[in-house]
KOLZA-622759 format. One line per 10 residues: number of its first residue (from 1); for each residue y, x, z of C-alpha. Coordinates in Angstrom, 1 decimal, padded with zeros to 4 digits, always signed. Example, Ala and Ser with C-alpha at 12.3 -4.5 7.8 and 13.67 -1.06 7.14 Angstrom:
1> -004.5/+012.3/+007.8; -001.1/+013.7/+007.1
This chain:
1> +000.2/+000.2/+000.0; +003.4/+001.5/-000.8; +005.9/+002.5/+001.7; +008.9/+000.1/+001.9; +012.0/+002.7/+002.2; +015.7/+001.8/+002.1; +017.8/+003.9/-000.4; +021.2/+003.3/+001.8; +019.4/+005.5/+004.8; +020.0/+004.0/+008.0
11> +023.1/+003.2/+010.3; +022.2/+003.2/+013.6; +018.1/+003.7/+013.6; +018.2/+000.3/+011.4; +017.3/+000.8/+007.9; +019.8/-000.7/+005.6; +020.0/-001.4/+001.8; +017.9/-003.1/-000.2; +014.7/-001.7/-000.5; +013.5/-000.6/-004.1
21> +009.8/+000.7/-003.3; +007.1/-001.9/-001.7; +006.6/-005.5/-002.2; +009.6/-007.2/-004.0; +009.2/-010.2/-001.2; +010.8/-008.1/+001.1; +014.0/-006.7/-000.8; +015.9/-009.1/+000.0; +016.2/-012.0/+003.3; +016.2/-015.3/+000.7
31> +013.2/-014.0/-000.6; +010.7/-014.4/+002.3; +012.7/-016.7/+004.1; +012.9/-019.4/+001.5; +009.8/-018.7/+000.3; +007.9/-019.3/+003.9; +009.9/-022.2/+005.2; +008.8/-024.2/+002.1; +005.5/-023.9/+002.4; +005.9/-024.6/+006.1
41> +007.7/-027.7/+005.2; +004.9/-028.6/+003.4; +001.9/-027.8/+005.6; +003.8/-029.1/+008.9; +004.6/-032.7/+007.4; +000.8/-032.4/+005.7; -000.6/-032.0/+009.7; +001.8/-034.7/+010.6; +000.3/-037.2/+008.2; -002.7/-036.5/+009.3
51> -002.1/-036.4/+012.7; -000.8/-039.7/+013.2; -003.6/-041.2/+010.1; -005.9/-040.1/+012.3; -007.5/-037.2/+010.6; -007.1/-034.4/+012.9; -005.5/-033.2/+016.1; -002.5/-031.1/+016.9; -000.9/-029.1/+020.1; -002.2/-032.0/+022.3
61> -001.1/-030.7/+025.2; +002.2/-030.0/+024.2; +002.5/-033.3/+022.7; +001.4/-034.0/+018.2; +005.2/-035.6/+018.4; +007.2/-033.1/+019.9; +005.5/-030.4/+018.0; +006.0/-032.3/+014.8; +009.8/-032.5/+015.9; +009.8/-029.0/+016.8
71> +008.5/-028.1/+013.5; +011.2/-029.6/+011.6; +014.1/-028.7/+013.6; +012.6/-025.3/+014.4; +010.1/-024.6/+012.1; +010.8/-024.6/+008.3; +014.7/-025.2/+008.5; +015.2/-021.9/+010.8; +013.4/-020.0/+008.2; +015.9/-021.3/+005.7
81> +018.5/-020.5/+008.0; +017.6/-016.9/+008.6; +017.3/-017.0/+004.6; +020.6/-017.7/+004.2; +022.4/-016.0/+006.7; +020.3/-013.0/+006.9; +022.2/-012.8/+002.9; +025.1/-014.4/+003.3; +026.6/-012.5/+005.8; +026.4/-009.3/+004.2
91> +028.2/-010.5/+001.6; +030.7/-011.7/+004.1; +031.2/-008.3/+005.9; +030.9/-006.1/+003.0; +027.6/-004.5/+005.0; +024.1/-003.7/+003.2; +021.5/-006.3/+004.0; +018.3/-006.1/+006.5; +015.9/-004.9/+004.0; +012.2/-003.8/+004.0
101> +010.4/-003.1/+007.1; +013.4/-004.9/+009.4; +012.9/-007.7/+007.1; +009.2/-007.9/+007.4; +009.1/-007.6/+010.9; +011.7/-010.3/+011.1; +009.6/-012.8/+008.7; +006.4/-012.1/+010.9; +008.2/-012.7/+014.4; +009.0/-016.1/+012.6
111> +005.4/-017.2/+011.6; +004.0/-015.8/+014.9; +005.9/-018.2/+016.4; +004.3/-021.2/+013.6; +000.8/-019.8/+014.2; +000.8/-019.5/+017.6; +002.3/-023.2/+018.3; +000.2/-024.5/+016.1; -002.8/-023.4/+018.5; -000.8/-023.9/+021.8
121> -004.1/-026.1/+022.5; -006.3/-022.4/+022.6; -003.4/-020.1/+023.7; -001.8/-022.0/+026.4; +001.7/-023.5/+026.3; +003.3/-020.2/+028.1; +002.0/-018.2/+025.0; +002.8/-020.3/+022.4; +006.9/-020.7/+023.8; +007.3/-017.2/+024.9
131> +006.3/-016.0/+021.0; +008.2/-019.2/+019.7; +011.5/-018.3/+021.6; +012.0/-015.4/+020.4; +012.8/-015.6/+016.9; +016.3/-018.0/+016.9; +017.7/-014.9/+020.0; +016.8/-012.0/+017.7; +018.2/-013.3/+014.3; +021.5/-014.5/+016.3
141> +021.4/-010.6/+018.0; +021.3/-009.4/+014.0; +023.9/-011.7/+013.2; +026.1/-011.1/+016.0; +025.9/-007.4/+015.3; +026.7/-007.6/+011.6; +029.7/-009.8/+012.1; +031.0/-007.1/+014.6; +030.7/-004.6/+013.4; +032.1/-005.7/+010.0
151> +034.9/-007.5/+011.7; +035.2/-010.1/+010.5; +035.6/-012.4/+013.6; +036.7/-015.9/+011.8; +032.4/-016.2/+011.3; +032.2/-016.3/+014.9; +032.0/-019.7/+014.0; +029.1/-019.5/+012.3; +027.6/-017.3/+015.5; +028.6/-020.7/+017.7
161> +026.2/-022.9/+015.7; +023.5/-020.0/+015.8; +023.9/-020.0/+019.4; +023.8/-023.4/+019.9; +020.9/-023.6/+018.0; +019.1/-020.6/+020.4; +019.9/-022.9/+023.3; +018.6/-026.0/+021.8; +015.4/-024.5/+021.7; +014.7/-023.5/+024.5
171> +015.9/-026.7/+026.1; +013.3/-028.2/+023.6; +010.7/-026.5/+025.3; +011.8/-026.7/+028.9; +012.1/-030.7/+028.5; +008.6/-031.3/+027.3; +007.1/-028.7/+030.1; +009.2/-030.4/+032.1; +007.6/-033.9/+031.1; +010.7/-035.3/+029.4
181> +011.7/-036.4/+026.1; +013.7/-033.7/+024.5; +016.5/-036.0/+023.5; +019.6/-033.2/+024.8; +017.7/-030.8/+022.5; +017.4/-033.2/+019.4; +020.7/-033.7/+019.6; +022.3/-030.2/+020.4; +019.7/-029.0/+017.2; +021.2/-031.3/+015.3
191> +024.8/-030.9/+015.9; +024.3/-027.2/+015.3; +023.1/-027.6/+012.4; +025.5/-030.1/+011.2; +028.2/-028.0/+012.2; +027.1/-024.7/+010.3; +026.8/-027.1/+007.3; +030.7/-028.7/+008.2; +031.8/-025.1/+008.7; +029.7/-023.2/+005.6
201> +029.9/-025.9/+003.1; +033.7/-025.9/+003.4; +033.4/-022.9/+002.0; +030.9/-022.6/-000.7; +031.0/-026.7/-001.9; +034.5/-026.1/-003.1; +033.9/-022.2/-004.1; +030.9/-023.0/-006.4; +032.8/-026.4/-008.1; +035.7/-023.9/-008.4
211> +033.7/-021.7/-010.4; +031.8/-024.1/-012.4; +035.1/-026.3/-013.6; +036.8/-023.1/-014.3; +034.1/-021.2/-016.5; +034.4/-025.1/-018.8; +038.1/-024.5/-019.2; +039.0/-026.6/-016.8; +041.8/-027.0/-014.5; +040.8/-030.0/-012.1
221> +040.2/-027.6/-009.4; +039.5/-029.0/-006.0; +041.1/-028.7/-003.1; +041.5/-025.3/-001.3; +040.6/-024.8/+002.3; +044.0/-026.1/+004.7; +044.6/-027.6/+007.9; +043.5/-030.5/+007.1; +039.7/-028.9/+006.6; +040.3/-027.6/+010.2
231> +041.4/-030.6/+011.4; +038.0/-032.6/+010.0; +036.2/-029.9/+011.5; +037.4/-030.1/+015.0; +036.8/-034.1/+014.7; +033.5/-033.1/+013.6; +032.4/-031.1/+016.5; +034.5/-033.4/+018.9; +032.2/-036.3/+017.5; +029.0/-034.4/+017.5
241> +029.8/-032.7/+021.0; +030.1/-036.9/+022.6; +027.4/-037.3/+020.6; +025.1/-034.8/+022.2; +026.3/-035.4/+025.5; +027.0/-039.0/+025.7; +024.9/-041.0/+022.9; +025.6/-044.0/+024.2; +029.4/-044.3/+024.7; +032.1/-045.9/+023.1
251> +034.4/-043.6/+023.0; +031.1/-041.8/+021.0; +031.2/-044.5/+018.2; +035.1/-044.5/+017.7; +035.0/-040.1/+017.4; +032.2/-040.6/+015.0; +033.4/-043.4/+012.8; +036.4/-041.1/+012.9; +034.4/-038.2/+011.9; +033.0/-040.1/+008.8
261> +036.4/-041.5/+007.9; +037.3/-037.8/+007.6; +034.6/-036.0/+006.0; +034.3/-038.7/+003.4; +037.9/-037.7/+002.5; +037.3/-034.0/+002.6; +034.0/-034.3/+000.0; +037.0/-036.5/-002.7; +039.0/-033.8/-002.1; +036.8/-031.4/-003.8
271> +036.2/-034.0/-007.0; +032.5/-033.6/-007.0; +032.0/-036.5/-009.4; +033.7/-034.0/-011.8; +030.0/-032.0/-011.9; +027.6/-034.1/-012.5; +026.5/-032.7/-015.7; +025.4/-030.2/-013.2; +023.4/-031.0/-010.5; +023.1/-027.3/-009.5
281> +026.5/-028.2/-008.3; +026.5/-031.6/-007.9; +023.3/-031.7/-005.1; +026.1/-029.8/-002.8; +028.3/-032.9/-002.5; +025.3/-035.6/-002.3; +023.9/-033.2/+000.3; +027.7/-033.3/+002.1; +027.9/-036.8/+001.8; +025.0/-037.6/+004.3
291> +027.7/-035.7/+006.7; +030.2/-038.8/+006.8; +026.7/-040.9/+006.5; +025.2/-039.7/+009.6; +028.3/-040.0/+011.3; +027.9/-043.9/+010.3; +024.8/-043.7/+011.6; +025.4/-041.9/+015.0; +028.1/-044.8/+015.5; +026.0/-047.3/+015.0
301> +023.2/-046.1/+017.2; +026.0/-046.1/+020.4; +027.1/-049.2/+019.7; +023.3/-050.2/+019.7; +023.3/-051.4/+016.5; +020.7/-049.0/+015.0; +017.8/-047.5/+016.5; +018.6/-043.8/+017.5; +015.8/-042.1/+015.7; +017.0/-043.8/+012.3
311> +020.3/-041.7/+013.1; +018.1/-038.5/+013.8; +016.8/-038.7/+010.6; +019.8/-039.5/+008.4; +021.0/-035.9/+009.6; +017.9/-034.1/+009.9; +016.7/-035.5/+006.0; +019.9/-036.2/+004.6; +022.3/-033.8/+005.8; +020.1/-030.6/+006.6
321> +017.1/-030.8/+004.7; +019.3/-032.7/+001.2; +021.9/-029.8/+002.0; +019.0/-026.9/+002.8; +017.4/-027.3/-000.9; +020.2/-027.6/-002.3; +021.6/-024.1/-001.0; +017.9/-022.6/-001.6; +018.6/-023.3/-005.3; +021.4/-022.1/-005.9
331> +020.9/-019.1/-003.9; +017.2/-018.1/-005.1; +018.4/-018.7/-009.1; +021.8/-016.5/-008.5; +020.6/-013.8/-006.2; +017.5/-013.6/-008.8; +019.4/-013.3/-011.8; +018.4/-016.4/-013.5; +021.0/-018.9/-015.2; +022.2/-021.5/-013.4
341> +021.6/-024.8/-014.2; +019.0/-026.9/-012.7; +015.7/-027.5/-014.5; +014.6/-031.2/-014.7; +012.0/-030.0/-011.6; +014.9/-028.6/-009.8; +016.7/-032.3/-010.3; +013.4/-033.8/-009.6; +013.4/-031.9/-006.2; +017.1/-032.8/-005.5
351> +015.6/-036.4/-006.1; +013.0/-036.8/-003.8; +014.6/-035.5/-001.0; +017.2/-037.6/-001.3; +015.4/-040.7/-001.9; +013.1/-039.5/+001.4; +016.4/-039.3/+003.5; +017.0/-043.0/+002.3; +013.6/-044.1/+002.7; +013.1/-042.4/+006.4
361> +015.7/-045.0/+008.1; +014.4/-047.8/+006.8; +012.2/-048.5/+009.2; +015.1/-049.8/+011.4; +015.6/-052.4/+009.0; +011.9/-053.1/+008.1; +009.5/-052.0/+011.0; +006.6/-054.2/+009.5; +006.4/-051.8/+006.9; +006.5/-048.6/+009.0
371> +003.3/-047.4/+008.3; +003.5/-047.7/+004.1; +007.3/-046.2/+004.7; +006.1/-043.1/+006.6; +003.6/-042.3/+004.0; +006.0/-042.8/+001.3; +008.7/-040.5/+003.5; +006.3/-038.2/+004.1; +005.0/-037.7/+000.3; +008.4/-037.8/-001.0
381> +009.5/-034.8/+001.2; +005.8/-032.5/+000.1; +007.4/-033.4/-003.4; +010.7/-032.5/-002.8; +009.6/-028.6/-001.4; +006.3/-028.6/-002.9; +008.6/-028.4/-006.7; +011.2/-026.0/-005.2; +007.6/-023.8/-004.0; +006.1/-024.3/-007.7
391> +009.4/-023.5/-009.7; +011.3/-020.5/-006.9; +007.9/-019.0/-005.5; +007.7/-017.1/-009.0; +011.6/-016.0/-008.8; +011.4/-015.1/-005.4; +008.2/-012.6/-005.5; +009.2/-011.2/-008.8; +011.8/-008.6/-009.6; +015.2/-009.7/-010.3
401> +015.8/-010.6/-013.7; +018.5/-008.0/-015.4; +021.1/-010.4/-017.4
């Protein structure tokens, strides 16, 4: 097996730069983590479908429902987040990315958490929790180091989201082991992801939209980031904070509805309707649409009009999963030298995840069809990530094209 090295040498003992030897898969952060996250999204959902159908058992001591929720919030999604941050943070800071053996070890740390947690009945909950709890803090330390070394203080907002997610994972385990339902951890994790999407989405969506519009010789650009966007983020964070700490209060509903209006206006200012000729760009706007929709769902749940689980799924599938697939497809094409256009298979993946986001909360409206809706939404989920793996898996394991 070829030894993995980096041409840039070492900084403070950590190899840096793109690995030129060894597997291409570990030459850049997005490669192993996008592929691993998508594969685990498929496997974890398949296991869950078999579990609720009575075909198998999983994590009985921990609780199958808790295992499923954990792997949706901290399993596949933490891998996708890692792939994005390990690729984007070096671009933001101007520093070389973690690559080669350090990247391999980080990936194995994430994978170990998934496998040990899956076998928690055999290893014991304490071992499973200890292994799983390592990945996010290590990723956090890597990102903090890069942001501080690069003196990109504005990116500390992203670090804050990663801190919240790491804390949420610990609270999740604590609440489950204590025999409680991890409602607080659910909400904190989702709030962390949505907060990151509000911040990072406000950076990449108008930028990619402007680039695409400019490439067609037009000048109807999206509105640039200004104080209005800062206000939207602030109100959104306030609404999420109230939802995490006091989901049943009327003030939470008011803040969430205010956030919904503001983020709908923010999305409109980005002129997404002008990009539907290219779904690789348009899907970013569609995914962000679930931010105001999610705030509406939170408000309705706070007012006891819809059940809280439906509100959770609007956020987890609509906002988080659809944005993750949107970012994975765009980044994978861009960083592997492919043309920045969505194929028919990519568009089918987008359609499947959006349909899943719309279908899963429907159990609140059609409770008598709950088993069928579970099957439909689970199948759409597997379809969305499966199509990604089929099309983008080869791109992620093969060398970058030169165009």
